[in-house]
N, C-alpha and C positions, 0 to 999 in steps of 0.2 A: 878126498877120496869119497866121501859120501854122495857128491854129485855123479863121479864116475860110477859108483856102484848102482845108483837108482836111475840114472839117465845116461848110459854109456853112449849112447850116440848124439847127446847134446855138446855142442862146442863149448870147450873150457878154456878160461884163461888165468893165467898166474899175474898177480898184482905184484909189481915190483917197486920197492920204496926207494932204491937209490939206482946208482949205474948198475945196468945189467951186467951180470959176471957169469964166469963158468957154472958156478953152484947154482944159479936161478935157472940158467939153461937145463941143467941136469936134472933139477926138482920139476920142471916144467914137463920135460920129456917122460921122466918117470910117472907123473899123473896124467899124461896124455893130453896135455894142453896144447892147443894148436895156436892160440893167442897169447901174447904178453901184453899187458898194460903198464906201461911205462911213464913215470913222471915226465912231462915235456922237457925239463931241464936237460935231461940226458939224452935226448934224441937228436943227437948230432946226425949230419949225413952218413958220416962213416959208420956210427953205431946203428943207424937205421939199416943201411945196406947190409951190415953183417948180421942182423937179426933176420932179414928177409931172406939172406942167402942160406941161413940155417933152416928156412922153411917156416918160420913163425909169422902169423899174422900179427899187426901192432894196432893197440889202441893207446892213445896219449891222453893223459890227465894233468892236470886240470886247466884246460885251455879255454880262456874266456875272451880272447882277442881274434876277431874273425880273419885278420890278416896272417895271424900265427897259425891258424887252423888250415888255411889255405896252403900255406907253405909246407906244414906238416903233411897235409894230404899229397902234395907234389913230391915228397920224399917216398910215398908209399903207404903212409899211416893210413889205415881204412875207418879207425874209430875216433872219433874225437869226444872226450868227456868233459862236460863243463857244469858249472853250477849258475849260470846265466840262463835265465828264462828266455825262450824265444819269443820273439815279437813278431806278431802276424804282419805279413806285407799287404799293403792296401793297394 
């Protein structure tokens, strides 16, 4: 609520700790969140399609495997959250 009140035009995300459920979506909508940040474990193709179909943008955490990141991006996940430091390409 603080972010919404102080920066109403800033995009906001709800961080979901388990499988996304109806209550998560209700809270996200109530807070004006346009993003859902979801544990990668729960982002099956069906769940991802459902969330995208409801108008949310999706971030996935914590993705440390590049192949998994590519697979999630192909499902429509737009934000990959990792704790692996990027290595510069030479």
